[in-house]
C-alpha positions in Angstrom: -17.1 50.5 -171.1 -17.6 48.3 -174.2 -18.3 49.8 -177.5 -21.0 48.2 -179.6 -20.5 49.2 -183.2 -22.4 48.3 -186.4 -19.4 47.4 -188.5 -21.1 48.0 -191.8 -21.6 51.7 -190.9 -18.3 52.3 -189.2 -16.7 54.1 -192.1 -19.5 56.8 -191.8 -18.9 57.4 -188.1 -15.5 59.0 -188.5 -12.4 59.6 -186.5 -14.1 60.1 -183.1 -15.1 56.4 -182.9 -11.6 55.3 -183.9 -10.1 57.5 -181.2 -12.5 56.0 -178.6 -11.6 52.5 -179.7 -7.9 53.2 -179.3 -8.7 54.4 -175.7 -10.3 51.0 -175.1 -7.0 49.2 -175.8 -7.6 48.1 -179.4 -4.3 47.8 -181.3 -3.8 49.8 -184.5 -4.1 46.5 -186.4 -7.5 45.8 -184.8 -8.7 49.3 -185.6 -7.6 48.9 -189.2 -9.4 45.5 -189.6 -12.6 47.1 -188.3 -12.2 50.0 -190.7 -11.6 47.8 -193.7 -13.7 44.8 -193.0 -16.5 46.8 -191.4 -17.5 48.0 -194.8 -18.8 44.6 -195.9 -21.3 42.1 -194.5 -19.0 39.1 -194.5 -20.5 35.6 -194.5 -19.1 33.1 -192.0 -17.3 31.3 -194.7 -15.5 34.5 -195.8 -14.6 35.3 -192.2 -13.1 31.8 -191.8 -11.1 32.3 -195.0 -9.7 35.5 -193.6 -8.9 33.8 -190.3 -7.1 31.1 -192.1 -5.0 33.6 -194.1 -4.0 35.4 -191.0 -3.2 32.2 -189.2 -1.1 31.0 -192.2 0.8 34.3 -192.3 1.9 34.0 -188.6 2.6 30.3 -188.9 5.0 31.0 -191.8 6.7 33.8 -189.8 7.1 31.5 -186.9 8.5 28.7 -189.1 11.0 31.1 -190.7 12.1 32.3 -187.2 12.5 28.7 -186.0 14.7 27.9 -189.0 16.8 31.0 -188.4 17.3 30.0 -184.7 18.1 26.4 -185.6 20.8 27.6 -188.1 22.3 30.2 -185.8 22.4 27.9 -182.8 23.4 24.9 -184.8 20.5 22.8 -183.3 20.1 19.3 -184.7 17.3 16.7 -184.4 19.6 14.9 -182.0 19.5 18.0 -179.7 15.7 17.9 -179.8 15.6 14.2 -179.0 17.8 14.8 -176.0 15.4 17.6 -174.8 12.4 15.4 -175.2 14.0 12.5 -173.3 14.5 14.5 -170.3 
């Protein structure tokens, strides 16, 4: 069963819809985004800006984790070259 929700009116619907959404395997983060962003009629440009911010956030987290792993495992660019060669 798919829920079709007018996002601009979601904040008026109340907790029953949120509960139903969670039953349909939406994560708490997804529910939160729907609650917050559903109050505005976003333009495509604004939606793209939000997507870019979220993407940048997770790219930065991945980068920090990669640096941490490199430091902990003492990985060098020579090690990477060896992996790429074969």
